[in-house]
C-alpha positions, -999 to +999 in steps of 0.1 A: +296-033-212+291-052-242+265-083-236+288-114-249+314-098-226+294-096-198+288-135-195+326-141-200+337-117-171+312-133-149+330-167-151+360-153-133+369-163-103+363-126-088+328-135-095+324-167-080+294-170-057+277-140-069+245-146-083+235-129-116+214-099-102+243-090-078+267-093-107+247-067-127+247-044-097+286-050-090+292-041-127+278-009-123+297-003-090+329-015-108+323+002-142+352-019-162+362-007-194+368-028-224+402-025-246+411-043-274+450-053-281+467-063-316+489-096-315+523-085-302+512-053-284+524-049-249+492-050-222+521-041-198+556-028-199+583-032-170+584+001-147+548+009-160+524+023-131+497-001-130+459+016-121+441-010-133+432-049-127+426-069-159+406-098-166+413-116-200+381-119-220+397-132-252+430-142-263+462-148-247+495-133-232+526-144-217+537-122-183+577-123-182+607-109-165+629-092-186+670-091-184+693-065-194+708-088-219+673-091-236+665-125-226+634-130-205+615-157-182+584-167-184+559-162-151+526-168-162+504-178-192+473-155-194+444-172-212+404-163-211+393-153-176+428-149-163+435-119-138+467-100-139+476-067-120+454-075-090+485-076-068+503-047-084+476-024-078+475-031-041+513-020-039+530+009-031+546+020-061+519+005-085+548-003-104+548-033-126+580-055-122+568-077-156+560-074-193+527-087-204+529-093-241+498-101-263+505-137-279+471-131-302+445-104-307+430-099-270+402-083-255+404-073-216+381-058-190+399-031-169+389-023-135+402+005-119+420+007-086+397+029-068+367+014-079+379-017-063+374-005-028+348+019-033+322-001-017+286+013-027+253+008-007+234-006-038+259-039-042+276-040-008+272-077-004+285-083-037+313-060-033+329-074-003+322-110-017+342-096-047+372-084-027+371-118-008+375-136-041+403-112-051+424-118-020+418-157-028+430-152-061+463-134-049+467-163-022+464-187-049+491-170-067+513-170-042+511-205-035+516-210-072+550-190-072+561-206-038+553-242-061+578-228-089+603-219-062+601-255-050+606-266-086+636-243-094+654-254-062+659-287-077+695-299-088+692-309-121+667-304-150+652-338-146+642-333-113+626-301-122+604-315-149+596-344-123+586-321-096+569-298-121+548-330-135+541-343-100+527-306-093+502-308-122+496-341-109+486-332-075+456-308-087+437-339-107+453-371-084+459-385-120+489-400-134+481-384-171+490-347-172+482-318-196+512-298-201+497-260-204+527-248-222+545-253-253+578-266-251+595-231-256+574-220-227+582-246-207+619-243-211+614-206-201+592-217-170+620-244-158+646-215-166+660-242-189+673-245-225+648-257-251+671-282-266+681-297-234+646-299-221+637-317-253+664-344-250+658-347-212+621-356-218+634-380-248+659-394-221+629-400-193+608-414-217+632-443-227+641-446-195+605-456-188+596-427-165+567-412-188+552-414-220+545-384-238+515-379-264+516-341-275+510-320-243+497-349-226+524-364-202+518-402-185+539-405-153+547-442-151+571-441-116 
């Protein structure tokens, strides 16, 4: 595995609380493979059988649900050190319900399913910590999905936007939040029309609820 990719992979939450020596031993056990994807290439297609968990080393991707009519709903935005597929490899069918689409040239580390739970004596302690970190990551994703369900339950677009902003605020306990999406992506995340989202954000600013500067939003009320 290339040296520069090793240091990036180590920053993933999968390797939290694992020291460098243990990390090196663990890599030998996990034997991650490096794969490159071009912009607009599919990392996963809906229905694919998933046998590897991936960690983004460079580039960005979107994971989304596809509808029969060709429209899609954004599920998550993958950036450097983002993890994907760890839930799918743990299911009975291993079948992906989402498509993952490269938004730029990308490099990912792929760890085969059987390597995740094949604990060797050489890296036993580190491997157990790795599995704990993976389970914690799955739990965090569950609660993020629960947060999104609560947002989408709101009855109108303004309420959805406010719920989303307050979710971001709760992570940093600040009135200034940074939206990690483009406006198009945010509209998809909220299952709203982009034009309607833009109009509602302007109305909210006019009503003194928020101020907007690029991707930064200040919550006033």
